[in-house]
N, C-alpha and C positions, 0 to 999 in steps of 0.2 A: 229622635228615637226614644220611646218610653222606657223607663227603668223596669226590668222584669221583677215583679214583686209577688206574683200569684203563687210562686213555688216556694216562697221563703218559709221555712219551718220555724218553730219555736216562738218565743215572745217577741214583741214589737216595741219600738220606742215611739210612743205617741202620748198625746194628752189624755188624761183619764176622762175628761168630759167629752172627748171627741168620739162620735159614733164610729162603729166599725166600718171601715172602708173596704170594699171587696178587692181593692187594688193593693192593700197593704200586705207586707210580708207575713203578718201573723194570722192571715185568714185561714180558718179551718184548723188551727193548732191550739187556740186558746181554750182552756178547759175551766178556768176560774177567773173571776174578776177581782178588782182591788178590794172589794168589800167582803169577800168570802173569808171565813175563818178556817184555820187549819182543821183537818179531819181528826176525829177522835181515835181512829184506829191507825196503827202503824203501817207504813208502806215501805217496801224495799226501795231505798233511795238509789241503790246501784242500778236496779232495773229501770227506774224512771229516768235516771241520768243517761244510761246507755241508750234508751229509746230516743231520747231527745237528740243525743249525739248522732245516732244512726240516721235520724231524719235529716239532721243538718248536713251530714257528710254526703248523704244521698243527693240532697239538693245541690251541694257544691260540686259533686261529680257530674251531675247533669249540666250545670253551668259550664264546667270545663269542657265537656264533650260537645256542647253546642256553640261555644264562643271560641273562635280562632284567635281572637285578639289577645287572650291572656297569655302573653309570652314574656320572657325576661325575668327580672328579679321579683316582679309582683305576681308571678304565675301561681294561681290557685293557693293564695295565702292561707285560706281557711283549712286546706288539707294539712298544712304544715303544723297545725295546732294539735293534731291527734296525739303525738307523744306527750305533750304537756298535759293535755286533758287526762290522758290515762294515768300519768304520774299523780295528778291531783286526786283522781278517783281511787287509785291504789293506796295513796296516803290516807285518804279519808276512811276507806274500808279497813285499812290496817289499824287505824286509831280506835276502832270499835264499831264494827258493823252492826252488831245487835243493839247497841245503845243509841243509834242514830234515829231520831224521830222522822217520820215521813213529812216532807214539805210539799205542799201542793204547788203545781205549776202555775205560778201567778205571773201575769204579764208584766214585763219590765217596761214601764212607761215613763214618759217625760212630759211634763207640763211646764212650758216656758223654761225649759232647761232644768226641770226638777226631776230627779231620779228617785224611784221608790223600789224597794225590793223586800219581799216578805222573807224573813229569815228567823231562825230560832232566837228568840229573846230580843228581836230588834224590830221596831216599828218603822213605818215609812218616814223618809226624810225629804225635806223640800230644799231645792237649790234656787239660786238666783236665776230669774228668767232670762233667756237669751233670744228667743223668738216667740212671738205672741201666738199661743195656741196652735203651733205647727209642729208636727213630728219631723224627725230627721228624714224619713222617707218623702214626706211632702216637700220639705226644703230641697231635697235632691231633685224631685220631679219638677219643681218650679225653678230649678237651676240656681238656687241660692246656695251655691256650693260652699262659700266661705262661712255662712251661718251654720250650715249643716256640719261642717268640719269643726267649728267651735263647740257645738253641742257635743259632738262625738269626743272631742278632746277632753271636754269637762267630764263626761261620763267615764272616759278611759281613766282619767286621773282619779276620779272617785272610786272606781273599781279597784285600781291598784292600791289606793289607800286602804280600802276595806280588806283587801287580800293581805296587806302588810300588817294590819291589826288583827289578823287571824279570825276574821269574821266568818270565814267559810270553812273552818276546820271541821265542823260537824256536818256540813252540807257542801261537799266539793262539786256536786252536779249543779248547784245554783251558780257557782262561779263559772263553771263551764258554759252554762246557758247564756249568762250575761256576756262573757267574753266572746262567745260565738256570735252573739247578736251585734256586738260592737264591730267585730271583724267583717261580718256580712255587710254591715252598713258602710264600712270602709271600702269593701268591694263594690258596693253600689255607687259610692262616690267615684271610684276609679272607672267604673263602667260609664258613668255619665261624662267624665272627662274625655274618655275615649270617643263617646258618641259626638260630643261637641266638636272635637278636633276633626273627626271624620266628616262632619257636616260642614266644615268651614268652607270648603271649595265647592260645595254642592250647588244645585240650581237655585236654591232658595236665597242665596246671597249670604253674606257674612253676618252672623249674629254677634255684634260687637259686645253686647252686655254679657253674653255667655262666655265669650273669649276673655273678657275682663275678669270674670269669676275664676276661670282657669288660671289666668295670670296671677291672681292673688292667692288662690288656695294652694297652689304648688309650693311657692316659697314658704307659706304659712306652715305647711306640713313638714317641710325640711327644717324649719326653725324649731318645730315641736319635737321632731325626731331626728336630731342631728347625726347621731351615731347609734349603732346597735348596742344595747345594754350589755354590760359584762356578765350579768346574771342570767342571760338568755331569755329575758322576759319578752315574749312575742308581742305583747300589747304595745310596748314602747319601741318596737323595731321600726326602722325607716320603711316607708311605703314605696319609695323610688318612683314617685309620680312624674318626676322630670324625665326619667328614662321611659316611663310609660308614654309620656307626651311625644318623645322622639320616635319611639317605635310606632306609635299611631300615625304620626306624620309620614313615616316610611310606608306603612301599610296603605294609608290613604292615597299616597302618590302611586303606589303599585296598582291599586284598584282602578284609579282614573286612567293611568297609562294603558292598562290592559283593556279597558273599555273603548279606547280610541280606535276608530276604524272598525268597530264590531259590525256595522251594517254593510261593510264593503264585501261584495261577493266575488267569487272567482269568475273571470271572464275568458280571455283568450288562453291559448296553451301556456304561454309564459306569464300571462297576467300582468304585464308591465303597467298598463294604466291603473289596474287595481292596487298594485303595490305602491305606486306613486301617490294615488289618492289616499291610501292608508297612512303613508308617511306624512303626507300633507296635513291630514287631520291630526295626527300625533303631534306634529310640530305646532300646529295652531293651539291645541289643547295645552301643551306644556307652556307655550308662550303666554297664553291668556291666564293660566293659573298662577304662574310666577309673577306676572304683572299685578294680579289681584293680591298676592302675598305682599308685594312691595307697597302697594297703595293703600290697602285696607287692613291687612292682618298685622303687618309689622308694627304700625303705630300703636295698636292695642297692647301688644306685648312689650313694647319698648321700655315702659317704666319698670317692669319686673325683670329686665335684663335677660330675656330669652333670646338665644341666637336664632331668631326666626328665619332670617334670610339664608344663612348657611345651612340650617337644618333642612329647609324645604328644597334648596338648591341641590344639596347632596342626595336627598330622597328622590327627587325627580331624575337626577342624573343616574342613580342606581337603577331606578325603575325603567328608564329608557334603555339603559344598557342591557337589562334583562330581556326587555321586549325585542330589542334589535338582535340579540343572540337567537331568540326563538325564530324570528323572521329569517335570519341567516341560515338556519338549519333547513328551512323549507324553500329557500330561494333556488330557482332553477333557471338556466339559460343565461345568455350573455347580458341581455337587457335588464333582467331582474337584479343580477349581481351588480351591474353598474349603478342602477338606481339606488341600491342599498349603500354601496360604497360612496357614491356622490353625496347622498343625503347626510351620511355620517361625517364626511370630510368637509363639506362646503355649506350645508344648510344648518345642521345642528352645531357644527364646529365653527360657524361664522361668528366673528366678534359682535355683529349687530343682530344676532339671532333673537335676543330679547328686546331689541330696540335700544333706545338711549336711556338705559337704566343707570342712574347715578348711585350705584351700590358697590360696596367694597367686595372684592373677590374673597373666597375662603382663605384662611391663613395657610392651609395646606392645599396644594393643587389637587384637582379632581383626578381620579384614576382614569385611564383610557376608556373610551366608550366601548370599545371592543378589545379583548385581550390580544396582545401582539400575535400569538399563535393563530387565533381565529382570523385576525385581519390578514395575515400572510396566507392562510388557507383560502380566504375569499378572493384575494388577488390572484392566487394560483388557479383557482377554479375559473375566474373571469378570463385570465389569459389563455387558458386551455380552450374555452369556448370561442374566445376572440381569434385564436389562431385558425380554428376551423372556419369561422365566419369570413375572415379576410381571404383565406385561400378560395373559398366559395365565391367571393366578390371578384377575384381575379379570373376565375373560371367564367364568370358571367361577362366580364370584359372581353375575354377571348371569343366567346360565342357571339357577342355583339359585333366584333370586328369581322368575324367569319360571315355573318349575315350581310354586312356591307360589301364584302368581296363577292359574294354570290349575286348581289344586286348590281354589281359593276358600278358602284358609286365611286366617282373620282374624288380624290381629296381636294379640299378647298384651299385657296390661297389667302392667308391671313397675315397682314403686315408684310407682304412681299415674300412669304415663305409657305411652302406646302405644309398643310396642317390637318391633323385628325383629332377628334375629341379624346383619343386615348390618353394623351399627355395630361389634359385637364382632369380626366377621371382618376388617373393614378395619383396625381398631386392632391386632389381633394380626398381621396380614400385614405392616403397616408396622413395628411395633415389633420383631418377630422379625428381619426382614432388617436393620434398622438396627442392632440390638444385635449381630447376628452380624458385620456389617461393622466395627462399632466395636471388636470384639475383635481385629481385625487391625491397623487403623490409623485415625487420625482422618480422613485424606484419603478413605479408602474409605467411611467412615461418611457423610461429606458427600456423596460421589458417590451413594451408595445413597439418601440422603434426596432428592436431586434426581430420581433415577429414580422413586421412589415418588410424589413430588409430580406429576411429569409423567403417570405412569400413572393416578393418582387424578383429576387434572385432566381427563384424557380420558375417564375412566370416568363421571364425574358427569353430563355432558350426555347421554351415550349411555343411561345408566340412566334419566334423567329422561324422555327421549323414548320409550323402550320402555315405561315405566310409564304415561305419559299416553295412549299409543296402545292400551293393553290395556283389558280390560273390568273390571279390578280397581279402578278409580278410585272411591274412597268416602271418607267422612269418616275412618274409622279408619286406612285405609292412608295417606291424605294426612297425617294427623296423625303417624303413625309415621315416615314418611320426612322430615317436617319435623324431628322430633326427631333422626333419624339425622344429617342434614346439620348440624344445630346442634351435636351432640356432636362430630362430626368437626371442625367449625370451631373450637370452643372448646378441646377437649382436645388435638388435634394441634398447633394453633398455640401453645398454652401449653407443651406439652412440647418442641416444636422451634421456638422463636421465630425468626423471620427466615427460616429455611430453607424453611419451607412457606408463606411469605407469599403465594405465587402461587396457593395454593388458596383464598384468601379470595374471590376474584371468582367462580369457578364455583360454590362452595358457597352463597354469598349469592344468586346468580342462581337456583340450584335452589330455595332456601328461598322466595324471592319467587314463583317459578313455582308451587310447591305451595300457597302461601298464596292466590294468585290463583285457582287451580282449586278450592280449598276454599270460597272465597267464591262462586265460580260455581255450585257445588252448591247453596248456600243461595239464591242469586239465582234460579236456575231454579225453585226450589220455591216462593218467596214472591212472585215478580214478578206473577203474575195477581191476587194479593190486593190490590195497590195500585189496581187499576182501579175498585174500588167506592168509593174515597174521593171526597169532595166531590161526591157525588150525592145525589138526593132520599132514597134509602133510607139513605144514610149518616147523615142527620140523625136518623133514628129507630132505627137498629140499631147494635149494637156490632160493626162490621166490622173493628175493629183487633185484636180478641182473637185470631182465628185466625192472623193474621200474627205477633203477638208470641209466640203459643204455639210456632210453628215456630222462632222465634228462640231461645227458651229451650231447646228440644230441641237445637238446633244448638250452643248454648253448653255443653251437657253434654259434647260431644266435645272442646271446647276445654279442659276441665278435665284432659284427658290429654295436653295439648300443653305443651311447655316454657314456663314462665310468661312470659318476655319476649315470646316469639312469640305465645303465646295472647292476651296483652294487645293486641298489635298487631292481631291478627285481630279481636278483640272490638271494638276502637275502630273498625276499618274497617267492621264490621257496623253499629255504631251510626251512623256517618257515612252509610252506605248507606241505612239506614231513614229518617233525617231528610231526606236529599237526595231520595229517591224520593217521600217524603210531600210535600215542597215542590214537586217537579216536578208532582205531581197538582194541587196547589193553584194553581200559576201557569198551568196550562193546563187549566182545568176543562172538563168536558163540559157542565155546566149552570151558568147564572148565577143567583146569589141576589140578591133584592131585598127590601128592607124587613125583615120579621120573619125570613125565611129567612136573610138575611145575618147578622143578629144571632145567630140560633141556630147558624149555621155557624161564627161566631167563637167562640161558647162551646164548640161541639163540638171545634174545633181546639185550644182551650186545654186541654180535658180530655185530648185525645189527646197533646198535648205533655207533660203531666204524667205520663201513663201510660208514654209512651216513656222519659222521663227516669227515672222510678222503676224501670222494668224493668231498664234498663241499669245503673243505679246498683246494683241488687240483684245483677246478674251480675258486678259488679266493674269496669265500664268507667270509665276515668279521663278520658274525653273530655267533661268537663262543659261545655266551650266550645260544645257543640252545643245545650245546653238552651234558649238564648234565641231560636233561629232561628224555629221554628214559633210560639212564643209571641208574638214581635214582630209577625209577619204577622197573627196572630189579633187582636191588639190594634188594629192599623191597620184591619183589616176591621170591627171592631165598636166602634170609638171613637165615643162620642156627641159629645164636644167636638172639633170639627174642628181647633181650634188645637193640640190635644195630639198630633195625627198627626205634626207636625214633630218632636216629641221622640222618638216611637217610631222615626221614620226615622233620627234621629241615633244612637240605640242600636243599630239594625240595622247601620248603616254602620260604626260603631266596632267592633262585635263581629265583623263579617265583611267585611274590607276587599276581598275578592275579588268583592263584589257589583258589578254594572254597571248602566248606565243603562237597558238593556232589561229588567232584572229589576225595577227601581223602576217603570218604566212598566206592567209587568204587574200589580204590586201595586196601583198607583193605579187601574188599570182595573177591578180588583175592587171598589174602594171607591166609584167614580163620584162624585167630589167637584165636578166642574165645571172648565171650561177654565182660568179664572184661578188658582184654588187649585192645580190640578194643575201648571200652569206654574211657580208660585211654589215649590211643593214640589220639583219636578224641578230647578229652578235651584239651590235650596238643597242638594239632594242632590249635584249636580255639584260645587258648591263644596267640600262635605265630602270627596268622593272625590279632588279635586285636592289638598286639604290633606293627606289621608292619604298620598297618593302622594309628596308633597314631603318628608314627614318619614320616609319609608322604611317605611311600613306597607304593604308590598306582599304578594304571595302567598308563602306557605310551604307546603311539601308537607303538613304535618300540619294545616293550617288551611284547606284548600281545600273549599269547599262549593258556593257559588252558581256558581262558574266551570264546574262540570260539569253545570249545569242548563241545558238548551236551552229557550228560550221562543219559540214561533212568533209571527210578527207577525200579529195578528188585527185585525178591524175595530174592536173595542173599544179596542185599544191605540192604533190610529191616531187614533181620536177623542180619546183622552186626550192624545195629542201635540198635536192641533190646539187 
């Protein structure tokens, strides 16, 4: 970037033999040359000096308005000279304005480091050459920054010496012009430093010679101006070029980061591919620039002790943080927010983001890429979108299942069990979202788990209701959905213990509901077959076979249900058959006497063995049911009446839920007589009280007689009397 010189007012530092260059700062401002003599008439020096100052400050103001880089301690240094110049002018005018001779505006030139100034009573002086026939401006343009600084430092020292020797007491504007010229060339040096630093990472590659000049001129200036002078002399004030270098590094990083992804255009509604592409370009740019800093830039500055790596690392980190905050404000939708969070946490935050760079980390840790409040807000916005999305996904799963019901698609058998894709879909839905959230933070993972749990907890009862109201209710479908709920209950709770504990209740409720409806399918099928029991035809026909045949057919479906639940259902079927059989016995439609009663007892014993053998063959573990029908049959057919007491004791011990009205119904079938019935009834009541006192009460898995309703008939009343 060329140094702006066309607007520079006032005199110029250049060789007297060098022709006027249209690019030099003095173009259009020089009115006399070094060979001109002073004018014979007096001129108002204050007007001439103020005119020069006005032109200089107008130019400095223009530079300040057009250059955004002049920030920090070095900001518009030339403007800060105005009070000093005014004091100089005021002092000179106060010393004797009318006696001051007019001094022509003669160019302040340097030939090989030689300074000359036309002043009252003083001729031109020659200095030791520093650079051969080159002005300070040319040296700056050619990026010989150290040589340019050395000339400026020499001129500065000379000017200060002349000021100390009171050379400018009669012409303060001359000092102001020369001081302004020095300061403007210092500004030119600063601008060139800024340009070199900003071009460091540009497409033209690293100009190592220019960087070396920067690396040498900055410490040289710091050595020349170590501290601010106590007398407030602005010429010897530190220029703070090291801070200028840091600020320019920061600005350069910001500009490059802001340009990353500039060609990416908006696409879809949420623009996820575009944001991902933008972040990809941003990451590639930052990675490439920092690698260039490590391999090419840092070695050039190393000798001068510049903290290159840390400065560039912090500059890019700050710039990326600023760009990410801008993107965060414009991010919309679940996908965009996730892409942003994932890139910040796992791409930029990855230890190998820069590759295998063998560089020391900063002495102080880098600030967070996103402020905690903004990060929390992004996670909150993401989870809000995610909750809606997951609920929508579950709605889609329900619609898919309803479509399969309408198409009468039977569930398939997978690894011996009824299976539907619903279980796999739910597992994948939960696992993928939880895994994605866990890749960002543990807090977001826990929040996502809670969202999935609530969504699934609301989905299960809706799904249960929709299925039971459909026409697809059948043994295979019920078995398949029992398996699905059991898989979700066991697998999800095992994988995410504690977090999904709230799912236990709705899933267990759904399993129980499906089990209940599965039993109802069997009950509706076999209930009419119980009505022929304990009838005259029952004595001579095998009326139990059709009933048990349907039970065996039903049990084949249970082979495709998860074993623990299949066992529960099978035991429930076993209990149902025994209970309904006893219900028919205790409320018979016909009463047996004599031989029919004995035959009925024998028939009941055979049925009891058949029922017990069938369920044992099916794998039922409810062996506690085997004594119920057999005990009633033995009481009904017992020849020795005194042994009836023993059969009653066995019945009461085995089934503590039996009650007085059940015993009355059994005794009514036997017709023993009033005294014996009262004795047996009293003994049974004593046994029931004893069982209750020792805690042999009702348990859910041992309920049998409590669910049998016995009507109060005339025979039962007679037995009581």
